[in-house]
C-alpha positions as CSV (number, residue, x, y, z in Angstrom):
1,M,24.5,-41.7,49.1
2,K,27.1,-40.4,51.5
3,I,29.1,-43.2,53.3
4,G,31.4,-42.7,56.2
5,V,34.3,-45.1,56.9
6,V,36.4,-45.2,60.0
7,A,39.8,-46.3,58.7
8,Q,42.9,-47.9,60.2
9,Y,45.7,-49.7,58.5
10,L,44.6,-48.8,54.9
11,D,48.2,-48.8,53.9
12,T,48.4,-52.5,54.6
13,R,44.9,-53.5,53.5
14,R,44.7,-53.2,49.7
15,D,41.4,-55.1,49.7
16,I,39.7,-52.5,51.8
17,V,41.2,-49.7,49.7
18,E,39.8,-51.4,46.6
19,V,36.3,-51.7,48.1
20,I,36.4,-48.0,49.1
21,Q,37.6,-47.0,45.6
22,R,34.7,-48.9,44.0
23,L,32.1,-47.4,46.3
24,A,33.5,-44.0,45.4
25,L,32.5,-44.5,41.8
26,K,28.8,-44.2,42.7
27,H,28.7,-42.7,46.2
28,E,30.3,-39.9,48.2
29,I,32.8,-41.4,50.6
30,V,34.3,-39.8,53.7
31,V,37.1,-41.7,55.4
32,Y,37.7,-40.7,59.0
33,A,41.3,-41.3,60.1
34,R,43.6,-40.4,62.9
35,Q,45.6,-37.3,62.4
36,A,48.8,-39.3,62.1
37,D,47.3,-41.3,59.2
38,A,45.3,-38.7,57.4
39,E,48.0,-37.4,55.0
40,K,49.1,-41.0,54.2
41,F,45.5,-42.0,53.4
42,T,44.9,-38.9,51.3
43,T,47.7,-40.0,48.9
44,L,46.6,-43.6,49.0
45,L,43.0,-43.0,48.0
46,S,41.5,-41.3,44.9
47,K,40.9,-37.5,44.9
48,E,37.1,-37.8,45.1
49,I,37.3,-39.5,48.5
50,I,37.3,-37.1,51.4
51,V,39.7,-37.9,54.2
52,S,38.7,-36.2,57.5
53,Q,41.0,-36.1,60.5
54,I,39.8,-37.2,63.9
55,P,41.8,-36.2,67.0
56,D,43.7,-38.9,68.8
57,F,42.2,-39.8,72.2
58,T,44.6,-38.7,74.9
59,G,43.1,-40.5,77.9
60,F,40.5,-40.1,80.5
61,A,42.3,-37.4,82.4
62,N,41.8,-35.0,79.5
63,F,38.4,-36.3,78.7
64,S,37.0,-35.4,82.1
65,S,38.5,-31.9,82.2
């Protein structure tokens, strides 16, 4: 099964990292992270977990353009 996780603060939440690592033993895990956190999370998680960057929201002015 493929499981997607929207991640924040993984570097301070070792319990959540542990849950994601255990799920990755039997499932395909994709972690969605802000661009600023993606590289940090890639080194924090095991290699079989995919870290996908999501763009930072820049506000409603750009959203409506």
